[in-house]
A tleap script that builds the chain and sets N, CA, C and O, in Angstrom:
source leaprc.protein.ff14SB
mol = sequence {
  NMET PRO ARG ILE ILE PHE VAL GLU PHE ASP
  GLY THR GLU HIE PRO VAL ASP ALA SER ASN
  GLY LEU SER LEU MET GLU ALA ALA ARG ASP
  HIE ASP VAL PRO GLY ILE GLU ALA GLU CYS
  GLY GLY VAL GLY SER CYS ALA THR CYS HIE
  VAL TYR ILE ASP GLN GLU TRP VAL ALA VAL
  SER GLY ALA ALA ASP ARG VAL GLU ARG GLU
  LEU LEU GLU MET VAL GLU GLY ARG CYS GLU
  GLU SER ARG LEU SER CYS GLN ILE ASP ILE
  SER HIE GLU MET ASP GLY LEU ILE VAL ARG
  MET PRO GLU ALA GLN GLY CPHE
}
set mol.1.N position { 7.141 50.125 72.761 }
set mol.1.CA position { 7.087 51.298 72.873 }
set mol.1.C position { 6.397 51.732 73.492 }
set mol.1.O position { 5.263 51.988 73.086 }
set mol.2.N position { 6.899 52.062 75.051 }
set mol.2.CA position { 5.759 52.670 75.961 }
set mol.2.C position { 5.015 53.981 76.079 }
set mol.2.O position { 5.363 55.017 75.513 }
set mol.3.N position { 3.869 53.833 76.931 }
set mol.3.CA position { 3.163 55.202 76.153 }
set mol.3.C position { 3.701 55.841 77.792 }
set mol.3.O position { 3.713 55.161 78.818 }
set mol.4.N position { 3.996 56.870 77.720 }
set mol.4.CA position { 4.702 58.148 78.977 }
set mol.4.C position { 3.073 59.521 78.873 }
set mol.4.O position { 2.664 60.158 77.903 }
set mol.5.N position { 2.691 59.491 79.986 }
set mol.5.CA position { 1.992 60.529 79.630 }
set mol.5.C position { 2.255 61.526 80.893 }
set mol.5.O position { 1.942 61.393 82.076 }
set mol.6.N position { 2.988 62.643 80.170 }
set mol.6.CA position { 3.334 63.942 80.460 }
set mol.6.C position { 1.899 65.065 80.958 }
set mol.6.O position { 0.967 65.259 80.177 }
set mol.7.N position { 1.949 65.654 82.236 }
set mol.7.CA position { 0.845 66.044 82.571 }
set mol.7.C position { 1.381 67.659 83.422 }
set mol.7.O position { 2.049 67.754 84.452 }
set mol.8.N position { 0.824 68.755 82.583 }
set mol.8.CA position { 1.362 70.384 82.956 }
set mol.8.C position { 0.911 70.521 84.274 }
set mol.8.O position { 0.444 69.498 84.775 }
set mol.9.N position { 0.937 71.508 84.940 }
set mol.9.CA position { 0.532 71.662 86.330 }
set mol.9.C position { -0.814 71.836 85.751 }
set mol.9.O position { -1.547 70.942 86.173 }
set mol.10.N position { -1.274 72.443 85.146 }
set mol.10.CA position { -3.192 72.469 85.132 }
set mol.10.C position { -3.753 71.564 84.263 }
set mol.10.O position { -4.556 71.922 83.402 }
set mol.11.N position { -3.352 70.254 84.432 }
set mol.11.CA position { -3.430 69.092 83.938 }
set mol.11.C position { -3.389 68.854 82.765 }
set mol.11.O position { -3.300 67.634 82.628 }
set mol.12.N position { -3.414 69.589 81.401 }
set mol.12.CA position { -3.381 69.591 80.283 }
set mol.12.C position { -2.496 67.851 80.125 }
set mol.12.O position { -1.862 67.637 81.158 }
set mol.13.N position { -2.377 66.778 79.171 }
set mol.13.CA position { -1.827 65.739 79.386 }
set mol.13.C position { -1.228 65.825 77.892 }
set mol.13.O position { -1.683 66.566 77.020 }
set mol.14.N position { -0.219 65.016 77.748 }
set mol.14.CA position { 0.260 64.558 76.708 }
set mol.14.C position { 0.773 63.691 76.590 }
set mol.14.O position { 1.915 63.688 77.051 }
set mol.15.N position { 0.436 62.847 76.138 }
set mol.15.CA position { 0.385 61.069 75.806 }
set mol.15.C position { 1.702 60.953 74.673 }
set mol.15.O position { 1.487 61.506 73.594 }
set mol.16.N position { 2.901 60.348 74.826 }
set mol.16.CA position { 4.048 60.430 74.660 }
set mol.16.C position { 4.000 58.885 74.067 }
set mol.16.O position { 3.431 58.181 74.901 }
set mol.17.N position { 4.415 58.104 72.878 }
set mol.17.CA position { 5.475 57.317 72.622 }
set mol.17.C position { 6.707 57.048 72.157 }
set mol.17.O position { 7.260 57.389 71.111 }
set mol.18.N position { 7.264 56.033 73.564 }
set mol.18.CA position { 8.481 56.798 73.863 }
set mol.18.C position { 9.386 55.567 73.831 }
set mol.18.O position { 8.960 54.462 74.168 }
set mol.19.N position { 11.243 55.869 73.224 }
set mol.19.CA position { 11.432 54.667 72.407 }
set mol.19.C position { 12.290 54.136 73.842 }
set mol.19.O position { 12.850 55.026 74.483 }
set mol.20.N position { 12.395 52.751 74.331 }
set mol.20.CA position { 13.773 52.386 75.224 }
set mol.20.C position { 15.174 52.994 74.782 }
set mol.20.O position { 15.839 52.956 73.748 }
set mol.21.N position { 15.313 53.552 75.991 }
set mol.21.CA position { 16.831 53.712 76.203 }
set mol.21.C position { 16.805 55.241 75.840 }
set mol.21.O position { 17.917 55.753 75.715 }
set mol.22.N position { 15.435 56.258 75.602 }
set mol.22.CA position { 15.828 57.917 75.860 }
set mol.22.C position { 15.651 58.172 77.440 }
set mol.22.O position { 15.029 57.596 78.333 }
set mol.23.N position { 16.499 59.319 77.370 }
set mol.23.CA position { 15.319 59.565 79.040 }
set mol.23.C position { 14.367 60.334 78.921 }
set mol.23.O position { 14.323 61.151 78.001 }
set mol.24.N position { 13.520 60.230 79.737 }
set mol.24.CA position { 11.908 61.067 79.872 }
set mol.24.C position { 12.133 62.392 79.366 }
set mol.24.O position { 11.295 62.713 78.522 }
set mol.25.N position { 13.270 63.532 79.696 }
set mol.25.CA position { 13.718 64.200 79.165 }
set mol.25.C position { 13.691 64.243 77.286 }
set mol.25.O position { 12.941 64.974 76.638 }
set mol.26.N position { 14.315 63.645 76.922 }
set mol.26.CA position { 14.364 63.090 75.377 }
set mol.26.C position { 13.328 63.134 74.927 }
set mol.26.O position { 12.918 64.007 74.161 }
set mol.27.N position { 12.609 62.002 75.413 }
set mol.27.CA position { 10.811 61.666 74.863 }
set mol.27.C position { 10.354 62.930 75.313 }
set mol.27.O position { 9.831 63.406 74.305 }
set mol.28.N position { 10.221 63.906 76.399 }
set mol.28.CA position { 9.263 64.639 75.984 }
set mol.28.C position { 9.916 65.946 75.390 }
set mol.28.O position { 9.165 66.909 75.235 }
set mol.29.N position { 11.581 66.102 74.955 }
set mol.29.CA position { 11.937 67.557 74.121 }
set mol.29.C position { 11.517 66.902 72.601 }
set mol.29.O position { 10.850 67.637 71.872 }
set mol.30.N position { 11.843 65.690 72.152 }
set mol.30.CA position { 11.466 64.812 70.967 }
set mol.30.C position { 9.671 65.184 70.750 }
set mol.30.O position { 9.247 65.095 69.598 }
set mol.31.N position { 9.034 65.443 71.470 }
set mol.31.CA position { 8.146 65.815 71.095 }
set mol.31.C position { 6.804 66.181 71.788 }
set mol.31.O position { 5.661 65.871 72.120 }
set mol.32.N position { 8.310 67.508 71.732 }
set mol.32.CA position { 7.369 68.993 72.199 }
set mol.32.C position { 6.439 69.336 73.557 }
set mol.32.O position { 5.656 70.211 73.926 }
set mol.33.N position { 6.938 68.272 73.989 }
set mol.33.CA position { 5.807 68.780 75.140 }
set mol.33.C position { 6.237 69.972 76.158 }
set mol.33.O position { 7.208 69.860 76.906 }
set mol.34.N position { 5.514 70.981 76.112 }
set mol.34.CA position { 5.801 72.150 76.878 }
set mol.34.C position { 6.323 72.190 78.363 }
set mol.34.O position { 5.912 71.205 78.975 }
set mol.35.N position { 7.046 72.963 79.075 }
set mol.35.CA position { 7.615 72.842 80.605 }
set mol.35.C position { 9.153 71.947 80.560 }
set mol.35.O position { 9.745 71.799 81.629 }
set mol.36.N position { 9.687 71.430 79.413 }
set mol.36.CA position { 11.236 70.452 79.752 }
set mol.36.C position { 11.701 71.183 79.408 }
set mol.36.O position { 11.799 71.069 78.186 }
set mol.37.N position { 12.248 72.243 79.860 }
set mol.37.CA position { 13.251 73.077 79.666 }
set mol.37.C position { 14.681 72.305 78.731 }
set mol.37.O position { 15.169 72.526 77.622 }
set mol.38.N position { 14.985 71.355 79.813 }
set mol.38.CA position { 16.235 70.757 79.403 }
set mol.38.C position { 17.732 71.546 79.226 }
set mol.38.O position { 18.589 70.899 78.624 }
set mol.39.N position { 18.025 72.624 79.613 }
set mol.39.CA position { 18.567 73.760 79.356 }
set mol.39.C position { 20.259 73.020 79.454 }
set mol.39.O position { 21.273 73.662 79.180 }
set mol.40.N position { 20.257 71.853 79.812 }
set mol.40.CA position { 21.928 71.601 79.695 }
set mol.40.C position { 22.545 70.557 78.984 }
set mol.40.O position { 23.736 70.297 78.815 }
set mol.41.N position { 21.040 69.753 78.420 }
set mol.41.CA position { 21.028 69.139 76.790 }
set mol.41.C position { 21.018 67.254 77.776 }
set mol.41.O position { 21.241 66.127 77.334 }
set mol.42.N position { 20.614 67.797 79.329 }
set mol.42.CA position { 20.289 66.059 79.347 }
set mol.42.C position { 21.585 65.384 80.767 }
set mol.42.O position { 21.651 64.325 81.391 }
set mol.43.N position { 22.611 66.950 80.760 }
set mol.43.CA position { 23.022 66.230 81.996 }
set mol.43.C position { 23.886 66.252 83.742 }
set mol.43.O position { 24.984 66.107 84.279 }
set mol.44.N position { 22.276 66.579 84.063 }
set mol.44.CA position { 21.715 66.733 85.467 }
set mol.44.C position { 22.567 67.612 85.942 }
set mol.44.O position { 23.172 67.368 86.986 }
set mol.45.N position { 22.758 68.808 85.237 }
set mol.45.CA position { 23.577 69.716 86.166 }
set mol.45.C position { 22.780 71.285 85.938 }
set mol.45.O position { 23.447 72.287 86.196 }
set mol.46.N position { 21.131 71.467 85.376 }
set mol.46.CA position { 20.489 72.538 85.400 }
set mol.46.C position { 18.934 72.380 86.668 }
set mol.46.O position { 18.348 73.283 87.265 }
set mol.47.N position { 18.736 71.177 86.683 }
set mol.47.CA position { 17.138 71.005 86.710 }
set mol.47.C position { 16.209 71.696 86.342 }
set mol.47.O position { 15.446 72.159 87.189 }
set mol.48.N position { 16.013 71.964 84.916 }
set mol.48.CA position { 15.048 72.572 84.412 }
set mol.48.C position { 14.129 71.753 83.398 }
set mol.48.O position { 13.310 72.195 82.592 }
set mol.49.N position { 14.440 70.633 83.624 }
set mol.49.CA position { 13.998 69.055 83.253 }
set mol.49.C position { 12.745 68.222 84.408 }
set mol.49.O position { 12.012 67.272 84.130 }
set mol.50.N position { 12.881 69.190 86.093 }
set mol.50.CA position { 12.274 69.037 86.860 }
set mol.50.C position { 10.710 68.043 86.485 }
set mol.50.O position { 10.013 68.246 85.491 }
set mol.51.N position { 10.449 67.047 87.482 }
set mol.51.CA position { 9.634 66.403 87.299 }
set mol.51.C position { 8.693 66.058 88.284 }
set mol.51.O position { 8.743 66.919 89.162 }
set mol.52.N position { 7.829 65.165 88.552 }
set mol.52.CA position { 7.560 64.653 89.673 }
set mol.52.C position { 6.778 63.157 89.554 }
set mol.52.O position { 5.635 63.207 89.101 }
set mol.53.N position { 7.362 61.703 89.964 }
set mol.53.CA position { 7.171 60.721 89.432 }
set mol.53.C position { 6.484 60.162 90.648 }
set mol.53.O position { 7.103 60.225 91.710 }
set mol.54.N position { 5.009 59.499 90.625 }
set mol.54.CA position { 4.691 59.269 91.449 }
set mol.54.C position { 4.827 57.797 92.067 }
set mol.54.O position { 4.872 56.815 91.326 }
set mol.55.N position { 4.903 57.666 93.778 }
set mol.55.CA position { 5.560 56.772 94.227 }
set mol.55.C position { 5.284 55.503 93.934 }
set mol.55.O position { 6.277 54.831 94.212 }
set mol.56.N position { 4.296 54.746 93.447 }
set mol.56.CA position { 4.037 53.650 92.804 }
set mol.56.C position { 5.396 52.871 91.843 }
set mol.56.O position { 5.945 51.775 91.952 }
set mol.57.N position { 5.620 54.211 90.752 }
set mol.57.CA position { 6.484 54.301 89.902 }
set mol.57.C position { 7.837 54.177 90.265 }
set mol.57.O position { 8.576 53.557 89.500 }
set mol.58.N position { 8.281 54.654 91.285 }
set mol.58.CA position { 9.960 54.444 92.188 }
set mol.58.C position { 10.603 53.497 91.897 }
set mol.58.O position { 11.834 53.533 91.881 }
set mol.59.N position { 9.765 52.227 91.546 }
set mol.59.CA position { 10.147 50.594 91.572 }
set mol.59.C position { 11.177 50.493 90.116 }
set mol.59.O position { 12.317 50.109 89.858 }
set mol.60.N position { 10.218 50.982 89.507 }
set mol.60.CA position { 10.437 51.421 87.843 }
set mol.60.C position { 11.505 52.317 87.132 }
set mol.60.O position { 12.550 52.190 86.494 }
set mol.61.N position { 10.779 53.161 87.533 }
set mol.61.CA position { 12.054 54.261 87.545 }
set mol.61.C position { 13.592 54.537 88.163 }
set mol.61.O position { 14.556 55.073 87.616 }
set mol.62.N position { 13.450 53.947 89.560 }
set mol.62.CA position { 14.930 54.026 89.949 }
set mol.62.C position { 14.891 55.530 91.180 }
set mol.62.O position { 14.305 56.612 91.126 }
set mol.63.N position { 15.487 55.131 91.837 }
set mol.63.CA position { 15.864 56.133 92.892 }
set mol.63.C position { 17.079 57.018 92.471 }
set mol.63.O position { 18.036 56.476 91.920 }
set mol.64.N position { 17.074 58.594 92.751 }
set mol.64.CA position { 17.445 59.681 92.552 }
set mol.64.C position { 18.763 58.980 93.175 }
set mol.64.O position { 18.840 57.983 93.893 }
set mol.65.N position { 19.607 59.686 92.750 }
set mol.65.CA position { 21.098 58.882 93.383 }
set mol.65.C position { 21.764 60.057 94.037 }
set mol.65.O position { 20.963 60.992 94.009 }
set mol.66.N position { 23.042 60.456 94.692 }
set mol.66.CA position { 23.446 61.948 95.449 }
set mol.66.C position { 23.613 62.985 94.961 }
set mol.66.O position { 23.499 64.051 95.567 }
set mol.67.N position { 23.971 62.840 93.546 }
set mol.67.CA position { 24.590 64.205 92.300 }
set mol.67.C position { 23.112 64.558 92.704 }
set mol.67.O position { 22.961 65.427 93.563 }
set mol.68.N position { 21.825 63.848 92.057 }
set mol.68.CA position { 20.552 64.369 91.459 }
set mol.68.C position { 19.463 64.835 92.904 }
set mol.68.O position { 18.376 65.406 93.004 }
set mol.69.N position { 20.088 64.454 93.516 }
set mol.69.CA position { 19.300 64.863 95.081 }
set mol.69.C position { 20.166 66.291 95.433 }
set mol.69.O position { 19.587 67.334 95.127 }
set mol.70.N position { 21.185 66.377 95.905 }
set mol.70.CA position { 21.624 67.491 95.693 }
set mol.70.C position { 21.061 68.713 95.167 }
set mol.70.O position { 20.384 69.593 95.699 }
set mol.71.N position { 21.693 68.490 93.484 }
set mol.71.CA position { 20.949 69.340 92.384 }
set mol.71.C position { 19.349 69.611 92.958 }
set mol.71.O position { 19.233 70.834 93.028 }
set mol.72.N position { 18.229 69.033 93.342 }
set mol.72.CA position { 16.724 69.468 93.406 }
set mol.72.C position { 16.412 69.830 94.597 }
set mol.72.O position { 15.290 70.335 94.641 }
set mol.73.N position { 17.313 69.742 96.246 }
set mol.73.CA position { 17.447 70.863 97.098 }
set mol.73.C position { 17.095 72.379 96.540 }
set mol.73.O position { 16.184 73.086 96.971 }
set mol.74.N position { 18.149 72.766 95.340 }
set mol.74.CA position { 17.859 74.056 95.503 }
set mol.74.C position { 16.193 74.426 94.254 }
set mol.74.O position { 15.715 75.536 94.015 }
set mol.75.N position { 15.724 73.115 93.735 }
set mol.75.CA position { 14.751 73.096 92.449 }
set mol.75.C position { 13.686 73.828 93.680 }
set mol.75.O position { 13.456 73.449 94.828 }
set mol.76.N position { 13.143 75.072 92.881 }
set mol.76.CA position { 11.326 75.264 93.447 }
set mol.76.C position { 10.166 74.476 93.330 }
set mol.76.O position { 9.783 74.148 92.207 }
set mol.77.N position { 9.677 74.197 94.141 }
set mol.77.CA position { 8.647 73.630 94.031 }
set mol.77.C position { 9.070 71.444 94.435 }
set mol.77.O position { 8.285 70.498 94.391 }
set mol.78.N position { 10.628 71.468 94.785 }
set mol.78.CA position { 10.682 70.110 95.146 }
set mol.78.C position { 9.956 69.186 96.353 }
set mol.78.O position { 9.854 69.685 97.473 }
set mol.79.N position { 9.577 68.163 96.160 }
set mol.79.CA position { 9.048 67.248 97.048 }
set mol.79.C position { 9.121 66.514 96.616 }
set mol.79.O position { 9.255 66.403 95.397 }
set mol.80.N position { 9.029 65.032 98.003 }
set mol.80.CA position { 9.420 63.599 97.765 }
set mol.80.C position { 9.693 62.789 96.605 }
set mol.80.O position { 10.477 61.841 96.634 }
set mol.81.N position { 8.965 63.203 95.442 }
set mol.81.CA position { 8.390 62.762 94.243 }
set mol.81.C position { 9.202 63.357 93.409 }
set mol.81.O position { 9.569 62.739 92.409 }
set mol.82.N position { 9.485 64.201 93.564 }
set mol.82.CA position { 11.218 65.310 92.396 }
set mol.82.C position { 11.840 64.548 91.701 }
set mol.82.O position { 12.451 63.838 92.500 }
set mol.83.N position { 12.119 64.182 90.527 }
set mol.83.CA position { 13.140 64.103 90.083 }
set mol.83.C position { 13.684 64.522 88.823 }
set mol.83.O position { 12.851 65.177 88.197 }
set mol.84.N position { 14.883 64.373 88.163 }
set mol.84.CA position { 15.478 65.476 86.922 }
set mol.84.C position { 15.103 64.228 86.098 }
set mol.84.O position { 15.497 63.069 86.227 }
set mol.85.N position { 13.923 64.966 84.896 }
set mol.85.CA position { 13.340 63.707 83.976 }
set mol.85.C position { 14.869 63.021 82.954 }
set mol.85.O position { 14.999 61.856 82.578 }
set mol.86.N position { 15.548 63.824 82.789 }
set mol.86.CA position { 17.557 63.604 82.070 }
set mol.86.C position { 17.719 62.320 82.835 }
set mol.86.O position { 18.411 61.377 82.450 }
set mol.87.N position { 17.180 62.352 83.702 }
set mol.87.CA position { 18.063 60.803 84.326 }
set mol.87.C position { 17.119 59.760 84.770 }
set mol.87.O position { 17.562 59.093 85.705 }
set mol.88.N position { 15.894 59.420 84.344 }
set mol.88.CA position { 15.246 58.288 84.116 }
set mol.88.C position { 15.266 58.046 82.515 }
set mol.88.O position { 14.840 58.692 81.558 }
set mol.89.N position { 15.939 56.848 82.662 }
set mol.89.CA position { 16.007 55.904 81.268 }
set mol.89.C position { 14.685 55.341 80.392 }
set mol.89.O position { 15.319 55.016 79.388 }
set mol.90.N position { 13.527 55.055 80.123 }
set mol.90.CA position { 12.773 54.987 78.969 }
set mol.90.C position { 12.678 53.137 79.350 }
set mol.90.O position { 13.741 52.541 79.174 }
set mol.91.N position { 11.690 52.439 79.755 }
set mol.91.CA position { 11.993 50.673 79.406 }
set mol.91.C position { 10.680 50.734 79.223 }
set mol.91.O position { 10.070 51.802 79.258 }
set mol.92.N position { 10.176 49.702 79.030 }
set mol.92.CA position { 8.984 48.832 78.519 }
set mol.92.C position { 8.246 48.623 79.515 }
set mol.92.O position { 7.021 48.725 79.460 }
set mol.93.N position { 8.881 48.309 80.534 }
set mol.93.CA position { 8.425 48.432 82.111 }
set mol.93.C position { 7.320 49.640 82.737 }
set mol.93.O position { 6.449 49.742 83.601 }
set mol.94.N position { 8.217 50.733 81.325 }
set mol.94.CA position { 7.473 51.540 82.418 }
set mol.94.C position { 6.102 52.176 81.066 }
set mol.94.O position { 6.126 53.278 80.517 }
set mol.95.N position { 5.212 51.238 80.882 }
set mol.95.CA position { 4.221 52.158 79.947 }
set mol.95.C position { 3.073 52.231 81.206 }
set mol.95.O position { 2.832 51.532 82.189 }
set mol.96.N position { 2.501 53.475 80.617 }
set mol.96.CA position { 1.156 53.970 81.354 }
set mol.96.C position { 1.698 54.588 82.267 }
set mol.96.O position { 0.819 54.990 83.030 }
set mol.97.N position { 3.062 54.992 82.724 }
set mol.97.CA position { 3.673 56.047 83.637 }
set mol.97.C position { 2.987 57.583 83.238 }
set mol.97.O position { 2.638 57.947 82.115 }
set mol.98.N position { 2.909 58.374 84.548 }
set mol.98.CA position { 2.217 59.411 84.600 }
set mol.98.C position { 3.747 60.232 85.259 }
set mol.98.O position { 4.483 60.010 86.221 }
set mol.99.N position { 3.710 61.323 84.080 }
set mol.99.CA position { 4.729 62.238 85.303 }
set mol.99.C position { 4.407 63.935 85.086 }
set mol.99.O position { 4.693 64.480 84.020 }
set mol.100.N position { 3.808 64.655 86.179 }
set mol.100.CA position { 3.719 65.305 86.414 }
set mol.100.C position { 4.833 66.821 86.273 }
set mol.100.O position { 6.049 66.891 86.453 }
set mol.101.N position { 4.030 67.700 85.961 }
set mol.101.CA position { 5.244 69.172 85.511 }
set mol.101.C position { 5.093 69.990 87.211 }
set mol.101.O position { 4.020 69.736 87.758 }
set mol.102.N position { 5.778 70.636 87.784 }
set mol.102.CA position { 5.776 71.582 88.561 }
set mol.102.C position { 5.231 72.773 88.421 }
set mol.102.O position { 5.727 73.216 87.385 }
set mol.103.N position { 4.267 73.803 88.993 }
set mol.103.CA position { 3.994 74.887 88.558 }
set mol.103.C position { 4.654 75.838 87.559 }
set mol.103.O position { 4.403 76.337 86.462 }
set mol.104.N position { 6.066 75.844 88.899 }
set mol.104.CA position { 7.895 76.599 88.463 }
set mol.104.C position { 7.449 76.348 87.018 }
set mol.104.O position { 7.044 77.443 86.627 }
set mol.105.N position { 7.349 75.654 86.254 }
set mol.105.CA position { 7.596 74.535 85.140 }
set mol.105.C position { 6.484 74.629 83.836 }
set mol.105.O position { 6.509 74.049 82.750 }
set mol.106.N position { 5.412 75.688 84.451 }
set mol.106.CA position { 4.287 75.826 83.680 }
set mol.106.C position { 4.429 77.238 82.703 }
set mol.106.O position { 4.201 78.392 83.065 }
set mol.107.N position { 4.745 76.908 81.751 }
set mol.107.CA position { 5.224 78.180 80.432 }
set mol.107.C position { 3.696 78.155 80.009 }
set mol.107.O position { 3.301 78.861 79.081 }
savepdb mol mol.pdb
quit
């Protein structure tokens, strides 16, 4: 079971033992991580699960597809590391992954 560390904009860390096959959004939601609203339930249509994935993890997490990139273009705080956490499925290779949340999602 990989350990994922969700980091709020203020630096507060939320380590989560996540199940393989869940999305990052589902793992955050199931462990009450603040800042991941996921209003659309994980279908990639609302961007309320916007996160930053460090470049060194892109090979493991995968790159955003065209639809995700288009949705991210409308997100406040978007940058090269932006992803929708509902579009990233957890695997054992993600043990130690650090997921950062943008300031706009700091509730």
